[in-house]
N, C-alpha and C positions, 0 to 999 in steps of 0.2 A: 097259532101267531106265525107272522109271515117274515123271514128274515132277508134284507134284500144285499146282495152279493153282486155288484157291478151290473144292476140291474135286472137280473134273476131272484124272482121272490120263492125262498127255500120256505119246508116248511119246517118248525124247530121241532122234531120231532126225536124221540129214539126208536130203536128197532122195534120193541114193544108197541108202541104208539104206532107206527107206522103199520105194523101188521093189523092191528086193530082197528085202524081206519081203512086196511083195504079189503078187511075181512066186510064191515059196513057197508062199502062202495059195492059190494058183490050180492046185496040184500035190496041194493035202492036201483030203483029204475033207470034208464038209460044207460049210453055206453061213455064213461068216465074214464080217465086217463090216467097214468102215472108215465111221470118221467124222472129220471137219476143223472141228473148235470154232474159233469165232473168239470174243472178248469178248465180242460180244453171246449168243452162244449159251451162253458159259458163266454170265452173269451168268442167264439163263432156266434154264438147269440148278439153280439156288439156289433158284428160289421151283417147279419143277418137279421132284417125286422121281423122278416118271415116266422124264421126259427124261433126268436126272441118271443112273437104273438104263440107261437104253439106251446111250447115249454110252461110259459107263465099263465096261460090259460087251462093247463093239467089241472087236476081235482088236488093232486097230492105231486110236489115237488122234493124230490129226497135228496140228500147230498151225499153224491159216490164218488167217495175217494177223501183222501187225509188233506189235499191240497185246498179245497173248498171250506174246511173245519178251519184250518190256519188261516184263510183271506178274511172268514168271518169274523175270528179274534181281530186281527189287526185292527178291522174295520172297527173295533168294539161293539161288535152285534154278535156275541158268540152262539153258535147252535151247538145242542147237547151233543151230537155224536155224529159218527159218520154210518149212514145206514148204506151199504152197498147193494145194488139191484139184483145181483145174483144170488146173493144170501138173503135179500129181503123174498125175495120168489120162492125159495127152498121154504123157507118161513110160513110163507102162505099156503105152498102145498102142502104143508102137513096138518095144518089147520083145516084146510080145504076136504082133506081125506077121511076127516073127522064125520065130515056130514055128505059125502059123495058126490061132491061139486067135480065141474069139468074144466079141462083147459086145454087150449088150441097151441103149438108150436107153428110160428112164422118164421122162417130165417135162416140163415147159412146155405153152406153149401148142400146139394143133393144127399140123402140120406143121412144128414148129421142129424136134424129134427126127429128122424123115426130111431134112431139111437137113443137122444135123450129122452125121446118118451118112454123107452121101453126101461130105461135106467130108474128114470123118474117113478115108473109106474111101479118097479120092484123095491124101490127104494121106500114109498109113500103108499101101502097097500090101503084102496079104498079112494086114491086119487084117479078120478075118470078122464083117461087121454080122448079128447073129442076128435083128434083130428091132427094130421101134422102139413107143411106144404113149407119147400126149401123156396128161398130169398129170391130165385133167379126167374122172375115172371116179368111180362112186359105189359100185360093186362090185367088192371085192377080189379075189372069186374068179374071175371072167371076165379079169382083169389075171394072177392068179396062173396061170393055166390057160395064158393066151398066152404067158407067161414059160416055162414046163414045158415047153412044145411047142417051144420053143426051145431051150430048152437051154444057156445061154449059160455061158459061162466067168468072163465080169465083168457085173453088173446094176450099171449107174448109175441110181439112184434120186435124181433131181432133182426135189422136191416142195418144198423150201423147208422149212427146218427150224421148231418141232421136228416137222413131220408125216413128215419122211422118214425120221429117226432111229426114230420111234415106229412106222413101217410096216416098216422093217426087221427092228427086233425083233420085233413081231409076228408077220409073215410068215416069217420066216429057214426054220423050221422044217418049213415044206410047200413051200419051194422048192427047183427042181433046179437049182441054182446053184453054183460054187464061192467066188465074193465078189462082195458088195454094197457099194456105195460111195454116199453121200449126199453130193451134191456142190451143191446148191442152184441157182444160176443157170449153170453150167458148159455147159448144151446151148445157151444163148444165145449164149454166147461162143463155140461152135465152130458154130453155125450163121451166125454174125455179124449176128445180130441185135441184138447186143451189142457195144459196141467196148470193149477193155481199155484200159489207160494204157497207152501205149509204155515201151519197155524202161527206157529212161533214167527214166520217173517210180518204174516199179519196183525197179529199184537202189536209189534213196534212200529208200524204202518210203514213198511217196507215192500209191500206188496209190488209197489210200482218199479223197484230195483230189481227186484226178482224177473218180475215182465222183462226188463230189458234185457237183464243176464241172458233171460231163455231167448231170446227176439231182439237180436240190436240194431234190425231194420226201426224200430220204433223210436229210436232216439230222436228222428225228426219231432215226432210227436210230442216226447217228455220237455224238449227244449221248451215249449210252449207254458209249463208249469213254473218255471223261472220269470217269465214274462209275465203272467198272470199274477204272481207275487210284486213286482215291479208295479203294475198298474194298480194293484191292492195297496200300496203303500203310498203312492204316488195321490189317489186320492183320500186315503186318510191325513195327509197331509196339509192337500192345498182343496179340500172341499168346504165347502161354503157352512 
């Protein structure tokens, strides 16, 4: 079931649902895509038709962040729960490791993808690392060739939004992968170069505050959350 939040059609799934569907996509032909919009991405979609199309054409649209959950609830169409992309991918790694499936890490600064690959391969024995490539490239063709040579089951595209969503949409027809997922800064988390909020903060839905305290430069981005909620309330009041 799809839930519309300001034009973005989210899948109404739990984390368990999302992992199950992700594993099913890994066994399906073609290159499917997974996107994980937060309020900032939803607002960007409203101004960028190309981004909106790339997001809504994805096989799986996961609500990444408590702001989307609040927005859906205000609109009277609640979503089951938030499904953070970084957590979803790790759950996927755990399942993939049982079957010897492979993953390719694309994105972040030079060296980060390699460190993330090393950490995840140690954490999930049986997970095959098909390859890595940093996010600082100008030639899509050479990157696509490297990915096709590796032929991974899952490709993590961590280029930041909107670049990653548009990149997946533009390149999926020529990539020999089963599933692609746009996951922003997840590689930095897996590599240990960025520290996630403690579990207690995440349970209280305060990961955004923890990140702001660690990175005050994110304030400008965080201010988009209250604007997102204002637009949601306005839509709830004045929609036909």
